[in-house]
C-alpha positions, 0 to 999 in steps of 0.5 A: 499969839497975843492977838485978839480973835477979831483981828485974826478973823479980819486977817483971815478974811483979808487974806482968804486963809480958809480958801487958801487952806482948802486949795492947799489941801486939794493940791496935796490930795491931787499930788498924793493921787498922782503919786499913787497912780504912778506907784500902781503903774510901776507895780503893774509893770513889775508884776507883768515882767514877773508873771511873764518870766514865771509863765515862761518857766511853767510853759517849759515845764508843761512842754516836758511833761508826758501826758501819759504819766499824768493821772486823770485828776491832773489832766482835768486840773490842767484843763480847768486851769487852761479853760479858766485862763482862756475865759479870763482873756476872752471875757476879763469882766466875767460877764459873757462866759460862764464860769467852769466851776460848779458854783454857778457864779460868774468869775467876777462874783467872788469876794476879795477874801474868796479870791485870796483864799483861792489864789493861796490854794492854787499857789500851794497846789502848783508848788506841790505839783512842781515839787517846791512844797512839802506834801504835809504843808499842801493840805 
């Protein structure tokens, strides 16, 4: 810029460049966080609509099942899923109701990776049971 450091330092001080740059950065962070919050809200709304549609299909399928045609293992699994859903509705933080699995962990004590793995297992099991996943892929 062909200007001395002393001159640029005087201009910086006179025009509060450091404070103004920090204020700009803070404002950009605020805008970004607001955009993230909006995106999370939109995704949550989308996911609720999708889950409601999916749940409607699941309920319709469950209503058409004849319990006499289900194996004891299948009945137990349906019970476990229903009890888990009820537990999560009544105690979403997992602190007041004991978890039904045999680990002794509360529902909120799974790691993110354990949750992802478990959700993938449940997805595969559901797809296998409703016939959308080949048997060899379900193992």
